[in-house]
C-alpha positions in Angstrom: 42.6 83.3 65.1 46.0 81.5 64.9 47.7 84.7 63.7 46.4 86.6 66.7 47.7 83.9 69.1 51.1 84.0 67.4 51.3 87.8 67.8 50.4 87.5 71.5 53.1 84.9 72.0 55.7 87.0 70.3 54.6 90.0 72.5 55.0 88.0 75.7 58.4 86.7 74.6 59.6 90.2 73.7 58.3 91.5 77.1 60.2 88.7 79.0 63.4 89.4 77.0 63.0 93.1 77.7 62.7 92.4 81.5 65.7 90.1 81.4 67.8 92.7 79.7 66.7 95.4 82.1 66.8 93.6 85.4 68.9 90.5 85.0 71.6 91.2 82.3 73.8 88.3 83.6 71.2 86.0 82.1 72.2 86.9 78.5 75.8 87.9 79.1 76.8 84.6 77.3 75.7 86.0 74.0 78.7 86.7 71.8 81.2 85.1 74.1 80.8 81.4 73.1 83.6 79.5 71.5 83.1 79.8 67.7 82.0 83.4 67.8 84.4 85.4 65.7 85.7 88.8 66.9 88.3 90.7 64.8 89.5 93.9 66.3 91.8 96.4 64.7 92.8 100.0 65.5 89.7 101.5 63.8 87.7 98.4 62.9 85.7 95.9 64.7 84.0 92.8 63.1 81.8 90.5 65.2 80.3 87.3 63.7 78.3 85.4 66.4 78.1 82.0 64.6 77.8 79.8 67.7 75.5 82.2 69.5 73.1 82.3 66.6 73.1 78.5 66.4 72.1 78.3 70.1 69.4 80.9 69.6 68.1 79.1 66.5 67.9 75.8 68.4 66.0 77.4 71.3 63.5 79.2 69.0 63.0 76.0 67.1 62.1 74.1 70.3 59.8 76.8 71.4 58.0 77.0 68.1 57.6 73.2 67.9 56.2 73.1 71.5 53.6 75.8 71.0 52.6 75.4 67.4 52.4 71.6 67.1 49.1 70.3 66.0 
């Protein structure tokens, strides 16, 4: 039963993110542009390491999981 609820929550979250990307791209335009994200550009190479962005996403996901899955 708990696994089914988790799958439903993941589905709803993916749908909301999909709608945000499609209809409101300015809501996630911050991703990859925070201080601490590493971008190295050369003539034929491009390296992108989103350290700070991944920390923010991790904190947000941790808060969401703790709010919904706390017993």
